[in-house]
N, C-alpha and C positions, 0 to 999 in steps of 0.2 A: 951472722948464721942466713944463710941460704933464706930466698922471699918463702919459697913453696911450704920451707919445713917448718917458718914463721906463721904460716897460714896454716896448717895442721894441727902447729900445738895450741893457736889459738880454738880453734874449732874445737880440739880435743877438749880445751879448758873450761869452755863455755859448753859442752853438751855431759861434764863432769856437774860440773854446777846445778844445769837446770836438770839432774837427778837428784841430786841431795836436794833441791832445794822441794824437788816435786814430793822425793819419799817425807819431809820432816809436814808438807802441806795436806799430806794424806792421814797423818797421826793428829791432825788438831783441827779445831771446831770449823765446821763449811762458813759460819759468819766470817771469819776470817780468810778465807781463800778466798782466792781470786779467780771467777770464772769466765776465762777470756772467749771461751768457746765450749760449744758441748762436751767436748771431747774431753775436754780438763775434769767435766764432771765421772765420779767414780761412786762405786759402790760405797756403801753405807753414809753418803752422804745424806743430809738435811734439808731438805727444803721447806722452809716458810710460806705459808699465804694467810691471808686474814680469816680462812673459813677452816683452815687445820693445819698440822706437821705432816710432811712426811718424807720416810726415808727410802732412800731409792736401794733396792732388793737388787736387779740385774738390768742387763740393757735388751734390748729386745731387738734393734733394728736400728741402721742409720741409714738418710735417705737426703737429698740434696737439697732439703731445709731446717733439719735435724734431725734427733735421733730421739728414740723413745725408748721410758728405762718404765720397768713394771718397780711398783711403789706401793708402801704399805702409808694408810692413813692410821696416823698412832693415836689419834682419838676414838677413832670409830674402831681400828682394826683390820679395816679394808679394806681391799687390793683393788689398785686401780694402775691405769696406765697415762705416762705424762708426758707429752711432745713437748721437748726442750727445744726451738727454733736458735738456728745461727742467726748472728748480726748479720744486719744487710737483709732480709727475709720476712722483717715484722709487718710488711707490709702483705705479705699472702696470709702471717698470721692473723692479724688485722680482718682478713676478707673473710677467713675461715670463723674468727668470733661474730661476725656479722651474721654469718649463712646459719651458724649455733643459735643464737639470738633468737633468728625466723623459726626453724626449727621447733625452739622451746615450744613457740604457740599452739603445737600442734600435739597430739601424743609419739615419741619419737620412737617407743618399743611397740606401739601397734602399728607404727608404717618401717619397723625394720629399719631403724635408723641408730648411730650412735647416739647415745646421750653423753654431754658435756656436763662437769658437775664442777666445774674451776677454774679458774684461768689467773692468772697474776705473774708478775715481773719478780725476778733472781737475779739481778749480777748482770742487769742489762738485759738480760732473756727476758723475752715472753714465755712463757710456761703454759699449758693447756691440758687441766684434767679430764679426762673419758673413764667411761666403764672398762673394766676387763675385761678383752674377749680372749679366745682360742687362738687360732691362726687364719691367717689369709687363705683363699683358694689358691693361691698361687702357691705358697708351701706346700699347701694340701696337697694338689695336684704333682708336685714335683717328688713328692715324697711318696707316692702310687707310679713315679714314672711315668706320669700323663696316662695313666691306664683310663678310659673312659669310665664315666660315672652311668650304673643303671637307671633308665628310663624313670622307674618312680623317685630316684632320688634329684632328677633332673626337674620331675613334676614340682617335687618341695622347693627347690630351690625359685624356678624359673616364678613359682605363684608369690612367694616372701620379695623378689628383687621388684616383680609389676607391683605389688601393692605400696614398693618404697616410691616408685615412679609416679604410683596416684599419690601418696601423700607429698612428695614438692612439689605437684602441680601445683597442688590446692594452696602455697603457700608463692607460688612462681617464682621458685628456684631449679633451674637447671642443675644438674653436677656436674658435666661436662668434663669429668675425667674417673668414668667408669672401667673396671679393669679389675684381673683376679687381685691383684693387690690388695685392694682399695675394697674387696668384698671377706667379711672375717667372720668365720665361722666363731658361734657364742660358747659353745661347748659342745664338742663331739661327741664326749661318751655318756653325758646326759641327756643332751638332746642334739643329737644327730640329724646336720645338714638345716640347722637354725641359724640362717646368716642375718648380719647386718652390713648397711653401709657404711660407711668411714670414708674420711680424708676431703672435707669442703674446703681447702684451701683457693680449689679455681670455681668456684663454684659462681655463677650470673645469675637475675636477676632477669626472668623473660625480657623487660622491656627494657635493658641493656645490653643484650646483644646484639653488635654489630654485623651486616653481611662482611664477611669477606677475612672475619677475625681467624687467624689460626690456632687452631686449640686441638686437646685431646692428642692421647700417643698413637702414632701412628698405626700401629698393630690394631688398633681399636676404632679407627677415623671413621664419623661417615659421609657419606658420597660429599651432602649438601657444605660440609667443611671446605672438601679437597677442592669441588667445581666452585665452590663464592658463592653458595644461594644466602637466600635468608635462612636465619636461623632462630630456634626454637626450642622447647623440652622434648622433641621429635629425635633428636640428635642423642640422646639418652635410649630412647628404643632402641635406633638399630645397636648401641653398642650395646645392651644389654640380651638382644638377640645374635653379635658375634658372642657373646661370652656363652650364650646357652649352647651353641653349636660346636662350640672350641669343648665346652664339657661333654658332649655326646660323640666327636670326632675322637677327641682327644690330640688333633692337633689342631692350629693354624688355619682357616677354609681361605686364609686368602694371603697374596703374597705379603713381606715384610722392607721389602727393602728399597722400594720406592713407590710413587703416589701413582705415578705411571702403568705399576707394575698391578696394583689395586684396581684401580679403576678398569685394568682391560679383562682382569678375574671377574671383576663386577659384571662387566656386559655379556661373559661366556656363560655366569651363573645366571644374571636374570635376567639378561637382554638387553636391548638397548633402549633406554628412556625416553620419552616423549620430545619430540625436537621445542616444545615449548616450554617444559620444563628444561632441556639443555641450556636456551635462549635466555633466561636467565641468569645462567651462571658468569659471575668475573670471570675465571679461569676457566671457560669451557674449551675457549681456543688451545690451553695447554694441551689437550686431550682429543679432541674432536675435530674432525673436516666435515665440511655437510657437502650431503651424495642426493643424490635421487632418491638413494630408497632408505627406509628408515623402519624397515621391522620389528616388534616385539617378542622375543621369544621365551618362557620363563621356566627354566630349569631345577632340577633337584638340588639343593645345597649339598646333602650326605644321604642317600638313601640305601636301603638293603633292605632287598624283594621278600626275602628270609623273615623279616620283621615285623611285628603282631601290625594289628590295628594303632595302637598307641603308638608306635613309630612314624605310624603315615601320621598321625594327625600332629604330631611333634613337628614333623618335616614342613606341612601346611602352614603351622603358626611361625618358624622359623622365617620361611617367604613373605610373606607377611609385617613380621619384624624387618626385614632386611630389604624390605622394600627402596628402591633407591630412592622414590620421589615420595620426599616426607608429608605428600598430601594424600597420597595414599597410603602410607604406615599406618600400621593398625596402635589404635591408640589403650593405654593398659585397662579403662573399662574393659572393652568389648578383646583385648587380650584375654582377660580374667574371664569371661563369658566362651572363650572359644572352647569346642567338644575337648580339646586337651586334656583342660580339665571339668568339663562332667564326665569325659568317657571313665573316668575314675571314679566319681560318685557312683554311676552307672553300674561299672565292674568290680573295683577291688573296693573291699570295707577299711573303712580309715584305718590306718594306722602308722607307729612311726617309720621313717626311712631304712632302706635294707640295713639289718645288721651286722655286727658281725659273724652272725653263725652265721649267715646265708650268704654271704660271702666266700667263708671258710666253705661251706659246703657246697658252692660252685666250682671252687678251687679242686677241693677232693674232687668233685666231677669230673672235671675239667681233666685231673692229674690218671684219674681210672681209666677215662676212655685211651690217654696217650698211652697209659701203661699196655692194654690190652693190642690198642698199636702196634707196639713194640712184638709184645708177644706175637702176637699173628706174622709181622717179618721174622721172626727168628723160625717160626716154623718150618718143617723140614719141606722141601718142592712135594713129595709125594702125596702130603697130607693135602696140598692146595690141590691138585689134580685129582685126588678123588671130592675135593667139592666141586669142581671143574663137571665133572662126570655125573657127580650125584645130581647135579641142577641138569644139566644136559637130558638124563633118564628122566628126573621130575616135568623138564620142559614137555619129551617127547609123550609121556602119560597124560599130561594138559591137553598136548595135540589130538591124541588115539580121541580122549573123551570129545573133544572137541565133531571130530570129525565123526563119531559113529552118532552122536547128536545127532549132526546134519542130517546123515542118511536116514534116518528114525524120522525127522522132520519130512524127507521127500514121502514116504513111502505111506504117510499117513495122509 
């Protein structure tokens, strides 16, 4: 038998044998099934812990560290989300458990932080049980094709995230990985734009943060991380500000291809940082060279002059949240006292975020305007000429009236 045919035959036999074993395993109890990785876990499997028994309903997603399954607690009949960690990443899960223990010392619901209700080991995998939430802001924005949120909706999200930062600061924790994927809508139908912060696998104590440590997704990386400056909880404020700017603009306001382009865009947007600030950076020389002049000019992050006062207040808040120098960056307490939130109390009655009827009415209004514009374009040329002639005659009449008024004034 030729060698290549032999290898193919052997591979085919192994594949067929694996398929048969998989079909058999799915029909027996999960206690006799070998769970070598989260990918071998299937729907209707049973997961047992000291606190309860969970049945896997369906899988919600998979990431670097493992996958998340929607499960039902058979003793309480409540839905939960279970994160099943891959082998080799248990240290990350242990760090998240430590963070959740710290969070349990405060009111997680009050501070808009996800609640962990249980954790256990199953078939050498660490499993973490969380309250069931709706969907991430990343998926939500994708579903609406990155269409920006209304200012009222951004205000609701901003207030909740700032309260989250306030809660984390009270227990000396820094999330270090805030992004759209890690901000979850609780239930968009019953509680529009009620959000909670999730995924504390990279969370650190403020005292454990070392200068020069590389962290955060490059899209949401704070300038102090890029420049190698001292790190603390203020880097989370930068990331929340960036998230809010993204929700308002509908696009990433900074490049995502390299740190150099990110710093270049920051300087164009916020102006040159102070020399004293740059001198403290371990990686400053990668991005800057010393010159005689060092001016600081602040530009708008995203500005539309046709917007109302509330947009101006939002822009002002974002500028303070996206301050390059963390020493000058606004704190959660000061941010919550910003006029952007006081404007809500003065001018707008308390109400839930813009509902689907408001959005549909705006959509209908937009389509109506577009339809009217299309009808105008289709209208025959003579009618447009008549409009122009009517306007000209009206202008002549106005001009005549003004001349008459001037003459009358001179006579008097």
